C-alpha positions as CSV (number, residue, x, y, z in Angstrom):
1,M,73.6,-61.2,10.3
2,L,74.9,-59.3,7.3
3,C,78.0,-60.7,5.1
4,R,79.6,-58.9,2.8
5,I,80.8,-61.1,0.2
6,N,84.5,-60.6,0.6
7,D,83.9,-61.8,4.0
8,F,83.2,-65.3,3.0
9,K,86.9,-66.0,1.4
10,Y,88.2,-66.1,4.9
11,K,85.4,-69.2,6.2
12,D,86.0,-72.6,7.0
13,V,83.9,-74.7,5.3
14,V,82.9,-78.1,7.0
15,N,80.7,-80.4,5.3
16,A,77.8,-82.3,7.9
17,Q,80.7,-84.7,9.0
18,G,82.7,-82.7,9.9
19,V,84.9,-83.1,6.9
20,R,87.1,-79.7,6.1
21,L,86.9,-78.4,2.4
22,G,88.9,-74.9,2.7
23,F,88.6,-72.1,2.4
24,V,85.9,-69.7,0.6
25,G,87.6,-69.2,-2.8
26,D,85.3,-67.4,-4.5
27,V,80.9,-66.7,-5.2
28,E,78.9,-67.4,-8.1
29,L,76.7,-65.0,-8.5
30,D,73.6,-64.4,-10.7
31,T,73.0,-61.1,-12.2
32,Q,69.8,-61.6,-13.3
33,N,68.2,-62.6,-10.2
34,A,69.8,-60.7,-7.8
35,A,71.0,-64.2,-6.4
36,L,74.3,-65.9,-4.9
37,T,74.2,-68.8,-6.4
38,A,77.4,-70.9,-4.8
39,I,80.2,-70.6,-3.6
40,V,84.0,-72.2,-4.7
41,I,86.6,-73.5,-3.1
42,Y,89.7,-73.7,-5.7
43,G,91.5,-76.6,-5.1
44,K,94.6,-76.7,-3.8
45,Y,97.6,-77.1,-5.6
46,R,99.6,-79.7,-6.7
47,L,103.2,-79.7,-6.0
48,F,104.3,-76.1,-4.8
49,G,101.9,-74.9,-7.9
50,L,104.2,-76.3,-10.4
51,F,102.0,-78.9,-11.3
52,G,98.6,-76.1,-10.8
53,R,96.5,-76.7,-8.7
54,E,93.1,-79.7,-8.8
55,E,89.9,-78.6,-9.8
56,D,88.0,-76.4,-7.5
57,T,84.6,-77.8,-5.2
58,V,80.8,-75.6,-6.5
59,I,78.7,-75.9,-3.2
60,P,76.0,-74.7,-4.6
61,W,73.7,-72.3,-1.8
62,E,70.9,-74.8,-1.9
63,N,73.0,-77.7,-0.5
64,I,74.1,-74.3,2.8
65,E,73.4,-75.3,6.4
66,V,74.5,-73.2,8.7
67,I,77.6,-69.8,7.6
68,G,78.4,-68.8,10.8
69,E,80.9,-66.0,12.6
70,D,84.2,-68.0,11.3
71,T,82.9,-70.8,9.6
72,I,79.7,-72.1,7.3
73,L,78.5,-75.8,7.0
74,V,77.2,-77.2,4.0
75,N,75.4,-80.3,2.6
76,A,78.1,-82.1,0.4
77,P,80.3,-84.8,-0.1
78,S,83.7,-84.3,1.0
79,K,83.8,-84.7,-3.2
80,G,81.5,-82.1,-4.1
81,K,80.9,-81.0,-8.4
82,H,84.1,-80.4,-9.6
83,R,85.4,-77.8,-12.0
84,R,88.7,-76.1,-13.7
85,R,90.2,-72.7,-13.0
86,S,88.9,-71.3,-16.6
């Protein structure tokens, strides 16, 4: 299956326990090796965005099990590696 990076934004991310983590908001690329290294799920808005967002969830490429038409199945806990938005 061929997929463009923009197509990832519309895919729902679910972990192996069946917990929905959210939609892919961004991807991380290694430009030296021309490889996709991780997907990023943006944190949820706090109080309609007035207080910013929660931390982003970064899921390394190694933790992605299956990429389907509408869903990405990952082997990650419901709270993965987090980072602040820059």
